PDB file of N, H, CA, C and O in Angstrom:
ATOM      1  N   MET A   1      98.335  65.044 114.008  1.00  0.00           N
ATOM      2  CA  MET A   1      98.438  65.956 113.453  1.00  0.00           C
ATOM      3  C   MET A   1      97.351  66.186 112.121  1.00  0.00           C
ATOM      4  O   MET A   1      96.754  65.420 111.364  1.00  0.00           O
ATOM      5  N   ALA A   2      97.429  67.451 112.255  1.00  0.00           N
ATOM      6  H   ALA A   2      97.913  68.073 112.871  1.00  0.00           H
ATOM      7  CA  ALA A   2      96.346  67.816 111.375  1.00  0.00           C
ATOM      8  C   ALA A   2      96.842  67.706 109.960  1.00  0.00           C
ATOM      9  O   ALA A   2      97.961  68.152 109.709  1.00  0.00           O
ATOM     10  N   LYS A   3      95.868  66.963 108.684  1.00  0.00           N
ATOM     11  H   LYS A   3      94.958  66.601 108.888  1.00  0.00           H
ATOM     12  CA  LYS A   3      96.650  67.176 107.520  1.00  0.00           C
ATOM     13  C   LYS A   3      95.991  68.197 106.655  1.00  0.00           C
ATOM     14  O   LYS A   3      94.800  68.489 106.765  1.00  0.00           O
ATOM     15  N   LYS A   4      96.838  68.747 105.760  1.00  0.00           N
ATOM     16  H   LYS A   4      97.806  68.510 105.670  1.00  0.00           H
ATOM     17  CA  LYS A   4      96.457  70.557 105.044  1.00  0.00           C
ATOM     18  C   LYS A   4      96.436  69.559 103.804  1.00  0.00           C
ATOM     19  O   LYS A   4      97.177  68.607 103.559  1.00  0.00           O
ATOM     20  N   ALA A   5      95.343  70.081 103.091  1.00  0.00           N
ATOM     21  H   ALA A   5      94.741  70.854 103.290  1.00  0.00           H
ATOM     22  CA  ALA A   5      94.866  70.276 102.101  1.00  0.00           C
ATOM     23  C   ALA A   5      96.119  70.129 100.915  1.00  0.00           C
ATOM     24  O   ALA A   5      96.968  71.015 101.008  1.00  0.00           O
ATOM     25  N   THR A   6      96.315  69.212  99.915  1.00  0.00           N
ATOM     26  H   THR A   6      95.625  68.493  99.839  1.00  0.00           H
ATOM     27  CA  THR A   6      96.909  69.072  99.068  1.00  0.00           C
ATOM     28  C   THR A   6      96.639  69.466  97.850  1.00  0.00           C
ATOM     29  O   THR A   6      95.499  69.058  97.631  1.00  0.00           O
ATOM     30  N   PRO A   7      97.217  70.294  96.488  1.00  0.00           N
ATOM     31  CA  PRO A   7      96.436  70.145  95.705  1.00  0.00           C
ATOM     32  C   PRO A   7      96.355  69.238  94.481  1.00  0.00           C
ATOM     33  O   PRO A   7      97.373  68.948  93.852  1.00  0.00           O
ATOM     34  N   LYS A   8      94.708  68.628  94.021  1.00  0.00           N
ATOM     35  H   LYS A   8      93.882  68.864  94.532  1.00  0.00           H
ATOM     36  CA  LYS A   8      95.193  67.565  93.370  1.00  0.00           C
ATOM     37  C   LYS A   8      96.139  67.454  91.519  1.00  0.00           C
ATOM     38  O   LYS A   8      96.513  66.466  90.887  1.00  0.00           O
ATOM     39  N   LYS A   9      96.235  69.175  91.150  1.00  0.00           N
ATOM     40  H   LYS A   9      95.931  69.978  91.663  1.00  0.00           H
ATOM     41  CA  LYS A   9      96.942  69.507  90.056  1.00  0.00           C
ATOM     42  C   LYS A   9      97.758  70.767  90.401  1.00  0.00           C
ATOM     43  O   LYS A   9      97.614  71.487  91.389  1.00  0.00           O
ATOM     44  N   GLN A  10      98.864  70.926  89.142  1.00  0.00           N
ATOM     45  H   GLN A  10      98.981  70.342  88.339  1.00  0.00           H
ATOM     46  CA  GLN A  10      99.972  71.511  89.644  1.00  0.00           C
ATOM     47  C   GLN A  10      98.698  73.105  88.879  1.00  0.00           C
ATOM     48  O   GLN A  10      97.887  72.978  87.961  1.00  0.00           O
ATOM     49  N   GLN A  11      98.856  73.792  89.309  1.00  0.00           N
ATOM     50  H   GLN A  11      99.514  73.895  90.054  1.00  0.00           H
ATOM     51  CA  GLN A  11      98.350  75.396  88.702  1.00  0.00           C
ATOM     52  C   GLN A  11      99.464  76.451  87.918  1.00  0.00           C
ATOM     53  O   GLN A  11     100.545  76.954  88.224  1.00  0.00           O
ATOM     54  N   SER A  12      98.664  76.477  86.874  1.00  0.00           N
ATOM     55  H   SER A  12      97.786  76.068  86.626  1.00  0.00           H
ATOM     56  CA  SER A  12      99.625  77.172  85.820  1.00  0.00           C
ATOM     57  C   SER A  12     100.180  78.529  86.154  1.00  0.00           C
ATOM     58  O   SER A  12      99.809  79.360  86.983  1.00  0.00           O
ATOM     59  N   ASN A  13     101.221  78.531  85.244  1.00  0.00           N
ATOM     60  H   ASN A  13     101.523  77.855  84.571  1.00  0.00           H
ATOM     61  CA  ASN A  13     101.962  79.664  85.311  1.00  0.00           C
ATOM     62  C   ASN A  13     101.268  81.044  85.325  1.00  0.00           C
ATOM     63  O   ASN A  13     101.487  81.957  86.121  1.00  0.00           O
ATOM     64  N   ALA A  14     100.243  81.028  84.127  1.00  0.00           N
ATOM     65  H   ALA A  14     100.065  80.287  83.481  1.00  0.00           H
ATOM     66  CA  ALA A  14      99.739  82.139  84.069  1.00  0.00           C
ATOM     67  C   ALA A  14      98.387  82.674  84.949  1.00  0.00           C
ATOM     68  O   ALA A  14      97.784  83.748  84.920  1.00  0.00           O
ATOM     69  N   ARG A  15      98.164  81.300  85.832  1.00  0.00           N
ATOM     70  H   ARG A  15      98.654  80.429  85.856  1.00  0.00           H
ATOM     71  CA  ARG A  15      96.991  81.451  86.992  1.00  0.00           C
ATOM     72  C   ARG A  15      97.768  82.184  88.246  1.00  0.00           C
ATOM     73  O   ARG A  15      97.537  83.193  88.911  1.00  0.00           O
ATOM     74  N   SER A  16      98.683  81.296  88.242  1.00  0.00           N
ATOM     75  H   SER A  16      98.870  80.476  87.701  1.00  0.00           H
ATOM     76  CA  SER A  16      99.733  81.804  89.092  1.00  0.00           C
ATOM     77  C   SER A  16     100.346  83.719  89.302  1.00  0.00           C
ATOM     78  O   SER A  16     100.393  84.323  90.374  1.00  0.00           O
ATOM     79  N   SER A  17     100.622  84.112  88.324  1.00  0.00           N
ATOM     80  H   SER A  17     100.584  83.621  87.453  1.00  0.00           H
ATOM     81  CA  SER A  17     100.517  84.890  87.757  1.00  0.00           C
ATOM     82  C   SER A  17      99.525  85.884  87.817  1.00  0.00           C
ATOM     83  O   SER A  17      99.862  86.709  88.667  1.00  0.00           O
ATOM     84  N   ARG A  18      98.446  86.176  87.292  1.00  0.00           N
ATOM     85  H   ARG A  18      98.172  85.506  86.602  1.00  0.00           H
ATOM     86  CA  ARG A  18      97.467  86.876  87.341  1.00  0.00           C
ATOM     87  C   ARG A  18      97.034  87.022  88.387  1.00  0.00           C
ATOM     88  O   ARG A  18      96.519  88.113  88.635  1.00  0.00           O
ATOM     89  N   ARG A  19      97.073  85.854  89.542  1.00  0.00           N
ATOM     90  H   ARG A  19      97.491  84.969  89.340  1.00  0.00           H
ATOM     91  CA  ARG A  19      96.750  86.236  91.146  1.00  0.00           C
ATOM     92  C   ARG A  19      97.650  87.370  91.667  1.00  0.00           C
ATOM     93  O   ARG A  19      97.294  88.304  92.385  1.00  0.00           O
ATOM     94  N   TYR A  20      98.838  87.133  91.195  1.00  0.00           N
ATOM     95  H   TYR A  20      99.128  86.374  90.611  1.00  0.00           H
ATOM     96  CA  TYR A  20     100.050  87.869  91.803  1.00  0.00           C
ATOM     97  C   TYR A  20      99.799  89.661  91.543  1.00  0.00           C
ATOM     98  O   TYR A  20     100.051  90.658  92.220  1.00  0.00           O
ATOM     99  N   LYS A  21      99.095  89.392  90.025  1.00  0.00           N
ATOM    100  H   LYS A  21      98.890  88.582  89.475  1.00  0.00           H
ATOM    101  CA  LYS A  21      99.741  91.044  89.509  1.00  0.00           C
ATOM    102  C   LYS A  21      97.754  91.350  90.153  1.00  0.00           C
ATOM    103  O   LYS A  21      97.683  92.565  90.337  1.00  0.00           O
ATOM    104  N   THR A  22      97.132  91.061  90.304  1.00  0.00           N
ATOM    105  H   THR A  22      97.189  90.073  90.155  1.00  0.00           H
ATOM    106  CA  THR A  22      95.587  91.663  90.512  1.00  0.00           C
ATOM    107  C   THR A  22      96.401  91.798  92.213  1.00  0.00           C
ATOM    108  O   THR A  22      96.682  92.966  92.480  1.00  0.00           O
ATOM    109  N   PHE A  23      96.671  91.066  93.001  1.00  0.00           N
ATOM    110  H   PHE A  23      96.442  90.117  92.784  1.00  0.00           H
ATOM    111  CA  PHE A  23      97.381  91.637  94.382  1.00  0.00           C
ATOM    112  C   PHE A  23      98.043  92.470  94.009  1.00  0.00           C
ATOM    113  O   PHE A  23      97.456  93.468  94.426  1.00  0.00           O
ATOM    114  N   ARG A  24      99.232  92.930  93.286  1.00  0.00           N
ATOM    115  H   ARG A  24      99.710  92.119  92.947  1.00  0.00           H
ATOM    116  CA  ARG A  24     100.362  93.593  93.070  1.00  0.00           C
ATOM    117  C   ARG A  24      99.258  95.545  92.760  1.00  0.00           C
ATOM    118  O   ARG A  24      99.366  96.691  93.195  1.00  0.00           O
ATOM    119  N   ASN A  25      98.252  94.731  91.694  1.00  0.00           N
ATOM    120  H   ASN A  25      98.165  93.800  91.341  1.00  0.00           H
ATOM    121  CA  ASN A  25      97.769  96.301  90.860  1.00  0.00           C
ATOM    122  C   ASN A  25      96.750  97.057  92.448  1.00  0.00           C
ATOM    123  O   ASN A  25      96.479  98.251  92.575  1.00  0.00           O
ATOM    124  N   ASN A  26      96.445  96.147  93.261  1.00  0.00           N
ATOM    125  H   ASN A  26      96.665  95.177  93.158  1.00  0.00           H
ATOM    126  CA  ASN A  26      95.270  96.634  94.449  1.00  0.00           C
ATOM    127  C   ASN A  26      96.081  96.859  95.288  1.00  0.00           C
ATOM    128  O   ASN A  26      95.298  97.237  96.159  1.00  0.00           O
ATOM    129  N   THR A  27      97.366  96.959  95.893  1.00  0.00           N
ATOM    130  H   THR A  27      98.002  96.652  95.185  1.00  0.00           H
ATOM    131  CA  THR A  27      98.055  97.003  96.517  1.00  0.00           C
ATOM    132  C   THR A  27      98.761  98.435  95.792  1.00  0.00           C
ATOM    133  O   THR A  27      99.021  99.277  96.651  1.00  0.00           O
ATOM    134  N   ARG A  28      98.964  98.677  94.978  1.00  0.00           N
ATOM    135  H   ARG A  28      98.752  97.993  94.280  1.00  0.00           H
ATOM    136  CA  ARG A  28      99.452  99.833  94.793  1.00  0.00           C
ATOM    137  C   ARG A  28      98.468 100.708  94.654  1.00  0.00           C
ATOM    138  O   ARG A  28      98.833 101.864  94.864  1.00  0.00           O
ATOM    139  N   LYS A  29      96.871 100.518  94.256  1.00  0.00           N
ATOM    140  H   LYS A  29      96.574  99.578  94.086  1.00  0.00           H
ATOM    141  CA  LYS A  29      96.105 101.415  94.319  1.00  0.00           C
ATOM    142  C   LYS A  29      96.020 102.398  95.489  1.00  0.00           C
ATOM    143  O   LYS A  29      95.796 103.607  95.528  1.00  0.00           O
ATOM    144  N   ARG A  30      96.308 101.350  96.565  1.00  0.00           N
ATOM    145  H   ARG A  30      96.490 100.367  96.533  1.00  0.00           H
ATOM    146  CA  ARG A  30      95.650 101.784  98.314  1.00  0.00           C
ATOM    147  C   ARG A  30      96.615 102.717  98.278  1.00  0.00           C
ATOM    148  O   ARG A  30      96.263 103.893  98.359  1.00  0.00           O
ATOM    149  N   LEU A  31      98.336 102.319  98.120  1.00  0.00           N
ATOM    150  H   LEU A  31      98.622 101.363  98.054  1.00  0.00           H
ATOM    151  CA  LEU A  31      99.331 102.981  98.610  1.00  0.00           C
ATOM    152  C   LEU A  31      99.394 104.645  97.575  1.00  0.00           C
ATOM    153  O   LEU A  31      99.894 105.723  97.896  1.00  0.00           O
ATOM    154  N   LEU A  32      98.843 104.337  96.599  1.00  0.00           N
ATOM    155  H   LEU A  32      98.438 103.461  96.338  1.00  0.00           H
ATOM    156  CA  LEU A  32      98.866 106.109  95.988  1.00  0.00           C
ATOM    157  C   LEU A  32      97.555 106.707  96.072  1.00  0.00           C
ATOM    158  O   LEU A  32      97.316 107.768  95.497  1.00  0.00           O
ATOM    159  N   ALA A  33      96.626 106.042  96.805  1.00  0.00           N
ATOM    160  H   ALA A  33      96.820 105.179  97.272  1.00  0.00           H
ATOM    161  CA  ALA A  33      95.387 106.979  97.304  1.00  0.00           C
ATOM    162  C   ALA A  33      95.759 107.482  98.608  1.00  0.00           C
ATOM    163  O   ALA A  33      94.885 108.121  99.193  1.00  0.00           O
ATOM    164  N   GLY A  34      96.996 107.310  99.250  1.00  0.00           N
ATOM    165  H   GLY A  34      97.706 106.790  98.775  1.00  0.00           H
ATOM    166  CA  GLY A  34      97.462 107.819 100.541  1.00  0.00           C
ATOM    167  C   GLY A  34      96.463 108.138 101.619  1.00  0.00           C
ATOM    168  O   GLY A  34      95.492 107.395 101.478  1.00  0.00           O
ATOM    169  N   ALA A  35      96.309 109.018 102.722  1.00  0.00           N
ATOM    170  H   ALA A  35      97.098 109.622 102.837  1.00  0.00           H
ATOM    171  CA  ALA A  35      95.654 108.797 103.728  1.00  0.00           C
ATOM    172  C   ALA A  35      94.149 110.179 102.953  1.00  0.00           C
ATOM    173  O   ALA A  35      94.379 111.005 102.069  1.00  0.00           O
ATOM    174  N   LYS A  36      93.137 110.026 103.478  1.00  0.00           N
ATOM    175  H   LYS A  36      92.950 109.355 104.195  1.00  0.00           H
ATOM    176  CA  LYS A  36      91.876 110.885 102.978  1.00  0.00           C
ATOM    177  C   LYS A  36      91.630 112.008 103.554  1.00  0.00           C
ATOM    178  O   LYS A  36      90.602 111.973 104.230  1.00  0.00           O
ATOM    179  N   LEU A  37      92.309 113.235 103.549  1.00  0.00           N
ATOM    180  H   LEU A  37      93.144 113.264 103.000  1.00  0.00           H
ATOM    181  CA  LEU A  37      91.832 114.125 104.235  1.00  0.00           C
ATOM    182  C   LEU A  37      90.987 115.284 104.099  1.00  0.00           C
ATOM    183  O   LEU A  37      91.274 115.993 103.134  1.00  0.00           O
ATOM    184  N   THR A  38      89.746 115.770 105.015  1.00  0.00           N
ATOM    185  H   THR A  38      89.513 115.194 105.799  1.00  0.00           H
ATOM    186  CA  THR A  38      88.744 116.445 105.450  1.00  0.00           C
ATOM    187  C   THR A  38      89.434 117.843 105.995  1.00  0.00           C
ATOM    188  O   THR A  38      90.628 118.098 106.143  1.00  0.00           O
ATOM    189  N   LYS A  39      88.239 118.679 106.248  1.00  0.00           N
ATOM    190  H   LYS A  39      87.269 118.471 106.128  1.00  0.00           H
ATOM    191  CA  LYS A  39      88.632 119.578 107.119  1.00  0.00           C
ATOM    192  C   LYS A  39      87.346 119.522 108.263  1.00  0.00           C
ATOM    193  O   LYS A  39      86.161 119.258 108.062  1.00  0.00           O
ATOM    194  N   CYS A  40      88.105 119.900 109.635  1.00  0.00           N
ATOM    195  H   CYS A  40      89.068 120.114 109.798  1.00  0.00           H
ATOM    196  CA  CYS A  40      87.299 120.043 110.678  1.00  0.00           C
ATOM    197  C   CYS A  40      86.428 120.887 110.463  1.00  0.00           C
ATOM    198  O   CYS A  40      86.680 122.002 110.006  1.00  0.00           O
ATOM    199  N   PRO A  41      84.950 120.357 110.848  1.00  0.00           N
ATOM    200  CA  PRO A  41      83.887 121.805 110.934  1.00  0.00           C
ATOM    201  C   PRO A  41      84.254 122.701 111.875  1.00  0.00           C
ATOM    202  O   PRO A  41      83.993 123.895 111.730  1.00  0.00           O
ATOM    203  N   ALA A  42      84.946 122.194 113.022  1.00  0.00           N
ATOM    204  H   ALA A  42      85.158 121.224 113.140  1.00  0.00           H
ATOM    205  CA  ALA A  42      85.237 123.772 113.527  1.00  0.00           C
ATOM    206  C   ALA A  42      86.083 124.598 113.581  1.00  0.00           C
ATOM    207  O   ALA A  42      85.906 125.739 114.009  1.00  0.00           O
ATOM    208  N   CYS A  43      87.196 124.119 113.129  1.00  0.00           N
ATOM    209  H   CYS A  43      87.340 123.192 112.781  1.00  0.00           H
ATOM    210  CA  CYS A  43      88.544 125.393 112.852  1.00  0.00           C
ATOM    211  C   CYS A  43      89.001 125.418 111.680  1.00  0.00           C
ATOM    212  O   CYS A  43      89.711 126.348 111.296  1.00  0.00           O
ATOM    213  N   LYS A  44      88.658 124.361 110.889  1.00  0.00           N
ATOM    214  H   LYS A  44      88.081 123.606 111.201  1.00  0.00           H
ATOM    215  CA  LYS A  44      88.875 124.198 109.313  1.00  0.00           C
ATOM    216  C   LYS A  44      90.115 123.689 108.885  1.00  0.00           C
ATOM    217  O   LYS A  44      90.590 124.102 107.827  1.00  0.00           O
ATOM    218  N   GLU A  45      90.624 122.960 109.472  1.00  0.00           N
ATOM    219  H   GLU A  45      90.238 122.625 110.331  1.00  0.00           H
ATOM    220  CA  GLU A  45      92.226 122.736 109.135  1.00  0.00           C
ATOM    221  C   GLU A  45      91.798 121.015 108.632  1.00  0.00           C
ATOM    222  O   GLU A  45      90.872 120.251 108.905  1.00  0.00           O
ATOM    223  N   LEU A  46      92.756 120.959 107.958  1.00  0.00           N
ATOM    224  H   LEU A  46      93.508 121.580 107.736  1.00  0.00           H
ATOM    225  CA  LEU A  46      92.928 119.472 107.409  1.00  0.00           C
ATOM    226  C   LEU A  46      93.144 118.561 108.056  1.00  0.00           C
ATOM    227  O   LEU A  46      94.352 118.409 108.238  1.00  0.00           O
ATOM    228  N   ILE A  47      92.182 117.433 108.780  1.00  0.00           N
ATOM    229  H   ILE A  47      91.201 117.556 108.632  1.00  0.00           H
ATOM    230  CA  ILE A  47      92.649 116.342 109.204  1.00  0.00           C
ATOM    231  C   ILE A  47      92.160 114.621 108.746  1.00  0.00           C
ATOM    232  O   ILE A  47      91.211 114.268 108.046  1.00  0.00           O
ATOM    233  N   PRO A  48      93.065 113.897 109.347  1.00  0.00           N
ATOM    234  CA  PRO A  48      92.795 112.772 108.813  1.00  0.00           C
ATOM    235  C   PRO A  48      90.901 112.453 108.700  1.00  0.00           C
ATOM    236  O   PRO A  48      90.263 113.009 109.594  1.00  0.00           O
ATOM    237  N   THR A  49      90.306 111.856 107.966  1.00  0.00           N
ATOM    238  H   THR A  49      90.824 111.405 107.239  1.00  0.00           H
ATOM    239  CA  THR A  49      89.286 110.982 108.268  1.00  0.00           C
ATOM    240  C   THR A  49      89.121 110.100 109.655  1.00  0.00           C
ATOM    241  O   THR A  49      89.971 109.311 110.067  1.00  0.00           O
ATOM    242  N   HIS A  50      88.068 110.342 110.188  1.00  0.00           N
ATOM    243  H   HIS A  50      87.377 110.983 109.853  1.00  0.00           H
ATOM    244  CA  HIS A  50      87.581 109.670 111.398  1.00  0.00           C
ATOM    245  C   HIS A  50      88.587 109.795 112.451  1.00  0.00           C
ATOM    246  O   HIS A  50      89.047 108.788 112.988  1.00  0.00           O
ATOM    247  N   THR A  51      88.950 110.960 112.771  1.00  0.00           N
ATOM    248  H   THR A  51      88.577 111.779 112.334  1.00  0.00           H
ATOM    249  CA  THR A  51      89.921 111.224 113.772  1.00  0.00           C
ATOM    250  C   THR A  51      89.222 112.154 114.725  1.00  0.00           C
ATOM    251  O   THR A  51      88.120 112.620 114.433  1.00  0.00           O
ATOM    252  N   ALA A  52      89.946 112.493 116.078  1.00  0.00           N
ATOM    253  H   ALA A  52      90.840 112.115 116.315  1.00  0.00           H
ATOM    254  CA  ALA A  52      89.823 113.652 116.523  1.00  0.00           C
ATOM    255  C   ALA A  52      90.799 115.032 116.160  1.00  0.00           C
ATOM    256  O   ALA A  52      92.015 114.842 116.187  1.00  0.00           O
ATOM    257  N   CYS A  53      90.332 116.322 115.842  1.00  0.00           N
ATOM    258  H   CYS A  53      89.344 116.477 115.820  1.00  0.00           H
ATOM    259  CA  CYS A  53      91.181 117.469 115.423  1.00  0.00           C
ATOM    260  C   CYS A  53      92.140 117.263 116.341  1.00  0.00           C
ATOM    261  O   CYS A  53      91.869 117.056 117.524  1.00  0.00           O
ATOM    262  N   PRO A  54      93.138 117.296 115.952  1.00  0.00           N
ATOM    263  CA  PRO A  54      93.867 117.995 117.204  1.00  0.00           C
ATOM    264  C   PRO A  54      94.614 119.364 117.238  1.00  0.00           C
ATOM    265  O   PRO A  54      95.688 119.491 117.827  1.00  0.00           O
ATOM    266  N   TYR A  55      94.067 120.259 116.657  1.00  0.00           N
ATOM    267  H   TYR A  55      93.195 120.156 116.179  1.00  0.00           H
ATOM    268  CA  TYR A  55      93.945 121.681 116.703  1.00  0.00           C
ATOM    269  C   TYR A  55      93.104 121.835 117.660  1.00  0.00           C
ATOM    270  O   TYR A  55      93.504 122.214 118.761  1.00  0.00           O
ATOM    271  N   CYS A  56      91.773 121.567 117.422  1.00  0.00           N
ATOM    272  H   CYS A  56      91.448 121.259 116.528  1.00  0.00           H
ATOM    273  CA  CYS A  56      90.530 122.345 118.360  1.00  0.00           C
ATOM    274  C   CYS A  56      90.381 121.038 119.455  1.00  0.00           C
ATOM    275  O   CYS A  56      90.521 121.284 120.653  1.00  0.00           O
ATOM    276  N   GLY A  57      90.105 119.702 119.026  1.00  0.00           N
ATOM    277  H   GLY A  57      89.991 119.502 118.052  1.00  0.00           H
ATOM    278  CA  GLY A  57      89.861 118.437 120.268  1.00  0.00           C
ATOM    279  C   GLY A  57      88.651 118.082 119.804  1.00  0.00           C
ATOM    280  O   GLY A  57      87.975 117.263 120.427  1.00  0.00           O
ATOM    281  N   LYS A  58      88.216 118.649 118.652  1.00  0.00           N
ATOM    282  H   LYS A  58      88.765 119.314 118.146  1.00  0.00           H
ATOM    283  CA  LYS A  58      86.456 118.074 118.323  1.00  0.00           C
ATOM    284  C   LYS A  58      87.040 116.901 117.373  1.00  0.00           C
ATOM    285  O   LYS A  58      87.997 116.588 116.665  1.00  0.00           O
ATOM    286  N   TYR A  59      85.528 116.389 117.960  1.00  0.00           N
ATOM    287  H   TYR A  59      84.750 116.643 118.535  1.00  0.00           H
ATOM    288  CA  TYR A  59      85.369 115.110 116.403  1.00  0.00           C
ATOM    289  C   TYR A  59      83.569 114.750 116.657  1.00  0.00           C
ATOM    290  O   TYR A  59      82.881 114.296 117.572  1.00  0.00           O
ATOM    291  N   LYS A  60      83.356 115.242 115.304  1.00  0.00           N
ATOM    292  H   LYS A  60      83.915 115.610 114.561  1.00  0.00           H
ATOM    293  CA  LYS A  60      82.010 115.280 114.951  1.00  0.00           C
ATOM    294  C   LYS A  60      81.070 115.871 116.191  1.00  0.00           C
ATOM    295  O   LYS A  60      80.130 115.293 116.737  1.00  0.00           O
ATOM    296  N   GLY A  61      81.560 117.087 116.449  1.00  0.00           N
ATOM    297  H   GLY A  61      82.324 117.556 116.005  1.00  0.00           H
ATOM    298  CA  GLY A  61      80.632 118.144 116.697  1.00  0.00           C
ATOM    299  C   GLY A  61      80.730 118.500 118.540  1.00  0.00           C
ATOM    300  O   GLY A  61      80.423 119.444 119.268  1.00  0.00           O
ATOM    301  N   ARG A  62      81.241 117.356 118.685  1.00  0.00           N
ATOM    302  H   ARG A  62      81.490 116.589 118.093  1.00  0.00           H
ATOM    303  CA  ARG A  62      81.416 117.279 120.381  1.00  0.00           C
ATOM    304  C   ARG A  62      82.918 117.638 120.836  1.00  0.00           C
ATOM    305  O   ARG A  62      83.659 117.883 119.884  1.00  0.00           O
ATOM    306  N   GLU A  63      83.541 117.719 122.187  1.00  0.00           N
ATOM    307  H   GLU A  63      82.938 117.520 122.961  1.00  0.00           H
ATOM    308  CA  GLU A  63      84.559 117.953 122.408  1.00  0.00           C
ATOM    309  C   GLU A  63      85.375 116.744 122.894  1.00  0.00           C
ATOM    310  O   GLU A  63      84.929 116.329 123.964  1.00  0.00           O
ATOM    311  N   VAL A  64      86.480 116.019 122.419  1.00  0.00           N
ATOM    312  H   VAL A  64      86.842 116.356 121.550  1.00  0.00           H
ATOM    313  CA  VAL A  64      86.675 114.491 123.000  1.00  0.00           C
ATOM    314  C   VAL A  64      88.203 115.299 123.687  1.00  0.00           C
ATOM    315  O   VAL A  64      88.131 115.650 124.864  1.00  0.00           O
ATOM    316  N   LEU A  65      89.298 115.516 123.055  1.00  0.00           N
ATOM    317  H   LEU A  65      89.357 115.230 122.098  1.00  0.00           H
ATOM    318  CA  LEU A  65      90.213 116.154 124.061  1.00  0.00           C
ATOM    319  C   LEU A  65      90.035 117.558 124.450  1.00  0.00           C
ATOM    320  O   LEU A  65      89.649 118.398 123.637  1.00  0.00           O
ATOM    321  N   ASN A  66      90.300 117.827 125.644  1.00  0.00           N
ATOM    322  H   ASN A  66      90.613 117.144 126.304  1.00  0.00           H
ATOM    323  CA  ASN A  66      90.640 119.090 126.033  1.00  0.00           C
ATOM    324  C   ASN A  66      92.003 119.288 126.306  1.00  0.00           C
ATOM    325  O   ASN A  66      92.874 118.771 127.005  1.00  0.00           O
ATOM    326  N   MET A  67      91.835 120.585 125.195  1.00  0.00           N
ATOM    327  H   MET A  67      91.127 121.005 124.627  1.00  0.00           H
ATOM    328  CA  MET A  67      93.576 121.242 124.672  1.00  0.00           C
ATOM    329  C   MET A  67      93.777 122.005 125.510  1.00  0.00           C
ATOM    330  O   MET A  67      94.934 122.414 125.611  1.00  0.00           O
ATOM    331  N   LYS A  68      92.743 122.515 126.456  1.00  0.00           N
ATOM    332  H   LYS A  68      91.803 122.184 126.374  1.00  0.00           H
ATOM    333  CA  LYS A  68      93.154 123.913 127.190  1.00  0.00           C
ATOM    334  C   LYS A  68      94.446 123.014 128.285  1.00  0.00           C
ATOM    335  O   LYS A  68      95.602 123.414 128.421  1.00  0.00           O
ATOM    336  N   LYS A  69      93.902 121.854 128.902  1.00  0.00           N
ATOM    337  H   LYS A  69      92.963 121.529 128.792  1.00  0.00           H
ATOM    338  CA  LYS A  69      94.524 120.342 129.693  1.00  0.00           C
ATOM    339  C   LYS A  69      95.702 120.516 128.961  1.00  0.00           C
ATOM    340  O   LYS A  69      96.424 121.364 129.484  1.00  0.00           O
ATOM    341  N   GLU A  70      96.224 119.954 127.801  1.00  0.00           N
ATOM    342  H   GLU A  70      95.638 119.264 127.376  1.00  0.00           H
ATOM    343  CA  GLU A  70      96.611 119.399 127.125  1.00  0.00           C
ATOM    344  C   GLU A  70      98.075 120.690 126.860  1.00  0.00           C
ATOM    345  O   GLU A  70      99.273 120.443 126.720  1.00  0.00           O
ATOM    346  N   MET A  71      97.474 121.831 126.870  1.00  0.00           N
ATOM    347  H   MET A  71      96.501 122.032 126.983  1.00  0.00           H
ATOM    348  CA  MET A  71      98.563 123.028 126.872  1.00  0.00           C
ATOM    349  C   MET A  71      99.154 123.411 127.787  1.00  0.00           C
ATOM    350  O   MET A  71     100.282 123.893 127.687  1.00  0.00           O
ATOM    351  N   GLU A  72      98.363 123.250 129.149  1.00  0.00           N
ATOM    352  H   GLU A  72      97.446 122.859 129.230  1.00  0.00           H
ATOM    353  CA  GLU A  72      98.480 123.077 130.266  1.00  0.00           C
ATOM    354  C   GLU A  72     100.371 122.587 131.001  1.00  0.00           C
ATOM    355  O   GLU A  72     101.333 123.085 131.587  1.00  0.00           O
ATOM    356  N   LYS A  73      99.841 121.202 130.364  1.00  0.00           N
ATOM    357  H   LYS A  73      99.060 120.797 129.888  1.00  0.00           H
ATOM    358  CA  LYS A  73     100.761 120.238 130.795  1.00  0.00           C
ATOM    359  C   LYS A  73     102.066 120.501 129.597  1.00  0.00           C
ATOM    360  O   LYS A  73     103.145 120.205 130.111  1.00  0.00           O
ATOM    361  N   ILE A  74     102.159 120.805 128.677  1.00  0.00           N
ATOM    362  H   ILE A  74     101.283 121.046 128.260  1.00  0.00           H
ATOM    363  CA  ILE A  74     103.074 121.219 127.694  1.00  0.00           C
ATOM    364  C   ILE A  74     103.842 122.475 128.291  1.00  0.00           C
ATOM    365  O   ILE A  74     105.058 122.313 128.185  1.00  0.00           O
ATOM    366  N   THR A  75     103.561 123.445 128.771  1.00  0.00           N
ATOM    367  H   THR A  75     102.574 123.577 128.856  1.00  0.00           H
ATOM    368  CA  THR A  75     103.489 124.750 129.308  1.00  0.00           C
ATOM    369  C   THR A  75     104.529 124.807 130.431  1.00  0.00           C
ATOM    370  O   THR A  75     105.548 125.497 130.467  1.00  0.00           O
ATOM    371  N   LYS A  76     103.975 123.772 131.516  1.00  0.00           N
ATOM    372  H   LYS A  76     103.147 123.211 131.487  1.00  0.00           H
ATOM    373  CA  LYS A  76     104.812 123.705 132.726  1.00  0.00           C
ATOM    374  C   LYS A  76     106.019 123.163 132.630  1.00  0.00           C
ATOM    375  O   LYS A  76     106.142 122.192 131.883  1.00  0.00           O
ATOM    376  N   VAL A  77     107.483 123.801 133.559  1.00  0.00           N
ATOM    377  H   VAL A  77     107.383 124.590 134.166  1.00  0.00           H
ATOM    378  CA  VAL A  77     108.402 123.423 133.184  1.00  0.00           C
ATOM    379  C   VAL A  77     108.881 123.258 134.865  1.00  0.00           C
ATOM    380  O   VAL A  77     108.786 124.008 135.837  1.00  0.00           O
ATOM    381  N   LYS A  78     109.216 122.430 134.742  1.00  0.00           N
ATOM    382  H   LYS A  78     109.294 121.821 133.953  1.00  0.00           H
ATOM    383  CA  LYS A  78     109.287 122.218 136.792  1.00  0.00           C
ATOM    384  C   LYS A  78     111.078 122.697 136.499  1.00  0.00           C
ATOM    385  O   LYS A  78     111.732 122.547 135.467  1.00  0.00           O
ATOM    386  N   ALA A  79     111.469 123.248 137.713  1.00  0.00           N
ATOM    387  H   ALA A  79     110.939 123.369 138.552  1.00  0.00           H
ATOM    388  CA  ALA A  79     112.753 124.006 137.545  1.00  0.00           C
ATOM    389  C   ALA A  79     113.434 122.895 138.571  1.00  0.00           C
ATOM    390  O   ALA A  79     114.625 122.980 138.871  1.00  0.00           O
TER     391      ALA A  79
END
């Protein structure tokens, strides 16, 4: 079995709580910031950063999603 490292001395309560508070504050900041939204250069809709636009299907000036094809799939109804 592999041996695990054990601490030589007990860690003080102040040091433990300081480490926990730092983690808690950083997590809170990240959650409050939320998702960053930018405008799509093609259709000017708000979209999350670094994602293809769900409205026009473009990403960085080129078409990634074929929206016409997607619309055909949605509008076709089999009887």
